[in-house]
Each structure stands twice: as C-alpha cells, then as structure tokens.
C-alpha positions in Angstrom: 119.0 167.7 5.6 121.3 167.4 8.6 124.8 166.2 7.8 125.6 165.7 11.5 128.5 163.4 11.9 126.6 161.1 14.1 124.7 159.8 11.5 126.0 156.5 9.8 127.5 157.2 6.2 129.2 154.6 4.2 132.2 155.3 2.2 132.1 154.3 -1.4 134.1 151.0 -2.3 135.4 153.1 -5.2 137.0 156.0 -3.1 140.5 155.3 -2.7 142.9 156.0 0.4 144.7 158.3 -1.7 142.5 161.4 -0.9 140.9 161.5 -4.2 137.4 161.5 -5.3 135.7 160.1 -1.7 132.1 159.8 -1.6 129.8 158.9 1.0 126.0 158.0 1.2 123.7 157.5 4.2 121.7 154.2 3.6 119.5 154.7 6.3 117.9 157.4 4.6 116.5 155.3 1.8 113.1 154.8 3.3 112.7 158.6 3.2 112.8 158.6 -0.5 115.8 160.3 -0.8 119.5 159.4 -0.4 122.1 161.9 0.7 125.3 161.9 -0.8 128.5 163.9 0.5 132.1 164.5 0.2 133.8 162.5 2.7 136.9 164.9 2.7 134.7 167.7 3.7 131.8 166.4 5.8 130.8 169.9 7.0 129.6 170.5 3.3 126.0 169.9 2.7 124.9 166.8 1.3 123.3 166.4 -2.0 120.0 164.4 -2.0 119.3 162.1 -4.9 115.8 160.5 -5.3 115.9 156.8 -4.4 114.7 155.5 -7.9 117.7 157.6 -9.5 120.1 156.2 -6.8 119.0 152.7 -7.5 119.5 153.3 -11.5 122.9 154.7 -10.7 124.0 151.8 -8.7 122.5 149.5 -11.2 124.5 151.2 -14.1 127.7 151.0 -12.2 127.4 147.3 -11.6 126.5 146.2 -15.4 
C-alpha cells in the first residue's frame, strides 16, 4: 500500500498538538475493505492496514 503524501489522510481528534501519539487514517480507502492507519509524526513509515469491520468495531468502542 502506498503512503504517498498526495493521498488524503485524516488526523485523529484524539491526537494532541504536543507531538505525542499522533495517528492518521485514510477514509477514502474504506471502500477497498481495509483502512490504512499511520504515524503522522513519520509519514514515510509504512501504513498499517486494518480490515474495515475491525476498524468500525474499534471506533464504536471508542465512542461507547
């Protein structure tokens, strides 16, 4: 999976501006069945891909 900077990534609202625990995900990839997640502090690192069903369950858990 490409992690090119031209792709649209969304920074987690839980990531602070102090440089700690910054996570981004690429919502446009959801239709492919996986959600790429990466460290926004070092976008050259490869993205972790998570199945869409697992990502949805994770987000629902955070909202609970």
